[in-house]
C-alpha positions as CSV (number, residue, x, y, z in Angstrom):
1,X,0.0,0.0,0.0
2,X,1.3,3.5,-0.9
3,X,0.8,6.6,1.1
4,X,1.0,10.4,0.4
5,X,2.7,11.8,3.4
6,X,4.0,15.1,4.6
7,X,7.5,14.2,5.8
8,X,9.9,16.4,7.7
9,X,13.7,16.7,7.0
10,X,15.7,15.4,10.0
11,X,19.2,15.5,8.6
12,X,21.1,16.3,5.4
13,X,24.7,15.5,4.7
14,X,27.1,15.6,1.8
15,X,28.5,12.1,2.0
16,X,30.7,12.2,-1.1
17,X,31.5,14.7,-3.9
18,X,28.1,16.2,-4.9
19,X,26.4,13.2,-3.3
20,X,23.9,13.8,-0.5
21,X,22.0,11.7,2.0
22,X,18.8,13.1,3.5
23,X,16.8,11.5,6.3
24,X,13.1,12.4,6.6
25,X,10.6,11.7,9.4
26,X,8.1,9.6,7.5
27,X,6.2,7.4,9.9
28,X,3.8,5.8,7.4
29,X,6.2,5.1,4.5
30,X,9.2,4.1,6.7
31,X,7.2,1.3,8.3
32,X,6.0,-0.1,5.0
33,X,9.0,0.3,2.7
34,X,11.2,-2.6,1.7
35,X,14.7,-2.5,0.2
36,X,14.6,-1.9,-3.5
37,X,11.5,0.2,-3.4
38,X,11.3,4.0,-4.1
39,X,9.5,7.2,-3.2
40,X,8.3,10.0,-5.5
41,X,9.3,13.3,-4.1
42,X,7.9,16.8,-4.6
43,X,11.1,18.9,-4.3
44,X,9.2,22.1,-3.1
45,X,5.6,23.1,-2.3
46,X,5.6,25.5,-5.3
47,X,7.2,22.9,-7.7
48,X,5.6,23.7,-11.1
49,X,7.1,20.9,-13.2
50,X,4.8,18.0,-14.0
51,X,7.1,15.3,-12.7
52,X,8.2,14.5,-9.1
53,X,11.6,13.1,-8.5
54,X,11.8,9.3,-8.0
55,X,14.4,8.2,-5.4
56,X,15.3,4.8,-4.2
57,X,15.2,4.5,-0.4
58,X,18.7,4.1,1.1
59,X,17.5,2.9,4.5
60,X,15.2,3.3,7.4
61,X,15.8,4.0,11.1
62,X,12.6,3.8,13.0
63,X,10.3,6.4,11.5
64,X,13.1,7.9,9.5
65,X,13.6,7.2,5.8
66,X,16.8,8.0,3.8
67,X,17.4,8.9,0.2
68,X,20.7,9.4,-1.6
69,X,21.1,11.7,-4.6
70,X,23.4,13.8,-6.7
71,X,22.5,17.5,-7.3
72,X,22.3,17.5,-11.1
73,X,19.3,19.7,-11.9
74,X,16.5,22.0,-10.6
75,X,14.8,19.3,-8.5
76,X,17.8,17.9,-6.9
77,X,19.3,21.3,-6.4
78,X,16.3,22.2,-4.3
79,X,16.6,19.0,-2.4
80,X,20.3,19.7,-1.7
81,X,19.2,23.0,-0.1
82,X,16.5,21.6,2.1
83,X,16.7,22.9,5.7
84,X,16.2,20.8,8.8
85,X,12.5,20.8,9.6
86,X,11.4,21.5,6.1
87,X,8.1,19.7,5.0
88,X,8.4,17.4,2.0
89,X,5.5,15.7,0.2
90,X,6.3,12.0,-0.5
91,X,4.5,9.3,-2.4
92,X,5.5,5.7,-1.4
93,X,6.5,3.1,-1.0
94,X,6.4,2.4,-4.8
95,X,7.5,-0.5,-6.9
96,X,8.6,-3.9,-5.9
97,X,11.6,-5.1,-3.7
98,X,14.7,-7.3,-3.8
99,X,14.1,-11.0,-3.4
100,X,16.8,-12.6,-1.3
101,X,17.4,-16.3,-1.7
102,X,19.6,-18.9,0.0
103,X,22.4,-18.0,-2.3
104,X,25.2,-15.7,-1.2
105,X,24.3,-12.1,-2.1
106,X,26.7,-9.9,-4.1
107,X,25.5,-6.3,-4.1
108,X,26.7,-4.1,-6.9
109,X,26.1,-0.4,-7.1
110,X,27.3,2.6,-9.1
111,X,26.7,6.3,-8.7
112,X,23.5,7.0,-6.7
113,X,22.5,3.4,-7.6
114,X,24.2,2.6,-4.3
115,X,21.0,3.6,-2.5
116,X,18.9,0.4,-2.8
117,X,21.9,-1.8,-2.5
118,X,23.1,0.2,0.6
119,X,19.6,-0.4,2.1
120,X,19.9,-4.2,1.4
121,X,23.5,-4.2,2.6
122,X,22.5,-2.8,6.0
123,X,19.5,-5.2,6.2
124,X,21.8,-8.2,5.5
125,X,24.4,-7.0,8.0
126,X,21.8,-6.6,10.7
127,X,20.6,-10.2,10.0
128,X,24.1,-11.6,10.1
129,X,23.9,-12.7,6.4
130,X,27.3,-13.1,4.8
131,X,27.5,-11.0,1.6
132,X,29.7,-8.9,-0.7
133,X,29.3,-5.2,-1.6
134,X,30.9,-3.9,-4.7
135,X,30.7,-0.2,-5.5
136,X,32.0,1.6,-8.6
137,X,32.7,5.2,-9.3
138,X,34.8,7.3,-11.7
139,X,37.0,8.9,-9.0
140,X,37.9,8.4,-5.3
141,X,35.9,11.4,-4.1
142,X,32.7,9.8,-5.2
143,X,33.1,7.0,-2.7
144,X,31.7,7.2,0.9
145,X,32.3,3.5,1.9
146,X,35.7,2.1,3.1
147,X,37.5,-0.3,0.8
148,X,38.2,-3.4,2.9
149,X,38.5,-6.7,1.1
150,X,38.5,-8.5,4.4
151,X,35.1,-7.2,5.2
152,X,34.0,-8.0,1.6
153,X,33.6,-4.3,0.8
154,X,35.1,-3.8,-2.6
155,X,35.4,-0.2,-4.0
156,X,36.3,0.3,-7.6
157,X,37.4,3.5,-9.4
158,X,37.9,4.1,-13.1
159,X,41.1,6.1,-12.5
160,X,42.6,3.6,-10.0
161,X,42.9,6.2,-7.3
162,X,41.0,4.2,-4.6
163,X,40.4,0.5,-4.1
164,X,40.4,-1.7,-7.2
165,X,41.4,-0.1,-10.4
166,X,38.6,-0.6,-12.9
167,X,34.9,-1.0,-13.0
168,X,32.5,-3.2,-11.0
169,X,33.2,-6.1,-13.4
170,X,36.8,-5.9,-12.4
171,X,35.6,-5.9,-8.8
172,X,33.5,-9.0,-9.4
173,X,36.5,-10.7,-11.0
174,X,38.6,-10.2,-7.8
175,X,36.3,-12.6,-5.9
176,X,36.0,-15.3,-8.5
177,X,38.7,-17.4,-7.0
178,X,37.1,-17.4,-3.5
179,X,33.5,-18.2,-4.4
180,X,31.8,-20.2,-7.1
181,X,29.5,-17.8,-8.9
182,X,26.8,-20.5,-9.4
183,X,26.3,-20.2,-5.6
184,X,25.7,-16.5,-5.6
185,X,22.9,-14.0,-6.5
186,X,23.7,-10.5,-7.8
187,X,21.7,-7.4,-6.8
188,X,22.5,-4.6,-9.1
189,X,21.6,-0.9,-9.5
190,X,23.5,2.0,-11.1
191,X,24.1,3.8,-14.4
192,X,22.7,2.0,-17.5
193,X,26.1,1.0,-19.0
194,X,27.2,-0.5,-15.7
195,X,23.9,-2.5,-15.2
196,X,24.0,-3.6,-18.8
197,X,27.6,-4.9,-18.4
198,X,26.6,-6.9,-15.3
199,X,23.5,-8.2,-17.0
200,X,25.5,-9.5,-19.9
201,X,27.9,-11.3,-17.6
202,X,25.0,-12.7,-15.5
203,X,23.0,-14.0,-18.5
204,X,26.1,-15.2,-20.3
205,X,27.4,-17.2,-17.3
206,X,23.9,-18.2,-16.0
207,X,24.4,-16.3,-12.7
208,X,21.2,-15.5,-10.8
209,X,20.8,-11.7,-10.9
210,X,18.2,-9.0,-10.1
211,X,18.6,-5.5,-11.5
212,X,16.8,-2.4,-10.2
213,X,16.3,-0.3,-13.4
214,X,16.6,3.4,-13.2
215,X,14.7,5.8,-15.5
216,X,12.4,8.8,-15.3
217,X,9.1,7.8,-13.5
218,X,6.7,10.7,-13.7
219,X,3.7,9.4,-11.8
220,X,5.2,6.3,-10.1
221,X,2.1,4.1,-10.3
222,X,1.5,3.3,-14.0
223,X,-0.8,6.1,-15.2
224,X,1.6,8.0,-17.5
225,X,3.2,4.9,-19.1
226,X,6.5,6.9,-19.3
227,X,8.8,4.3,-17.8
228,X,8.4,1.5,-20.4
229,X,10.9,-1.3,-20.6
230,X,11.0,-4.3,-22.9
231,X,11.0,-8.0,-21.9
232,X,13.0,-10.7,-23.6
233,X,10.7,-12.5,-26.1
234,X,9.5,-15.9,-24.9
235,X,8.7,-17.0,-28.4
236,X,5.0,-16.4,-27.9
237,X,2.9,-13.8,-29.8
238,X,4.0,-10.3,-29.1
239,X,0.6,-8.8,-29.9
240,X,-0.1,-8.3,-26.2
241,X,1.5,-5.0,-25.1
242,X,1.7,-6.0,-21.5
243,X,3.5,-9.2,-22.4
244,X,6.1,-7.4,-24.5
245,X,6.5,-4.3,-22.3
246,X,6.6,-3.6,-18.6
247,X,6.6,-0.5,-16.5
248,X,9.6,0.2,-14.3
249,X,7.4,1.8,-11.6
250,X,4.9,-1.0,-11.3
251,X,6.5,-4.2,-12.6
252,X,9.8,-3.1,-11.2
253,X,12.1,-1.4,-10.5
254,X,13.5,-4.8,-9.6
255,X,13.6,-7.3,-12.5
256,X,15.2,-10.7,-13.2
257,X,18.2,-10.0,-15.4
258,X,17.1,-12.8,-17.8
259,X,13.7,-11.2,-18.4
260,X,14.8,-7.7,-19.6
261,X,16.0,-7.0,-23.1
262,X,18.3,-4.1,-22.1
263,X,19.2,-1.8,-19.2
264,X,19.3,1.2,-21.6
265,X,15.8,2.8,-21.3
């Protein structure tokens, strides 16, 4: 069940270069949300643009709900400047959630795609579930998590300035010798090129994998049809629109990697 709730800003922090985490007091949504789901945010009471800003939830602490974002446009610029105590209109929780199995979880995030994987990481940590977290970024100042292979925290940078030199595929390769990939399940969210690269590896090597797709989601509950994605053909007739296409906001954002045609939306 989704709620429209007037939340209140509790804290705001720049956790990495131009990357912010905000916690909001949201008693209704915080109790109901699951890792992998998102909220649709009205950046300001006088926001005149037709679309809210969809944000994956990065965690909950009691009645407090977190989101992680980069300030890259008018909406997120307003969010960056929120003051403590500001009222924020939220819709959520929206979409589906991660599905954890008995297999060892490997969480892979890039950019602000770390939010839903960070939520799952902290859930698994609290439950004592052994898992890996692989995070990719272009430069060292975009990371906010320690690189500690012993703790199964693997940070990757394109420029090699921090952690593993390379992308998240390179990070995944570093653990191939210590774990059989047929015994793991991947949980992935990040920029489309990163997700597509992981999807190709997962499908090609028959590794169980879930991907939280990211795209513009105007309404968040299927009315506008703006977040269409395409399923892999199952050989049946493609005359049915709903069998060929899904909506990220309703059928996702979490999808089985084998079911989606591409992460480029």
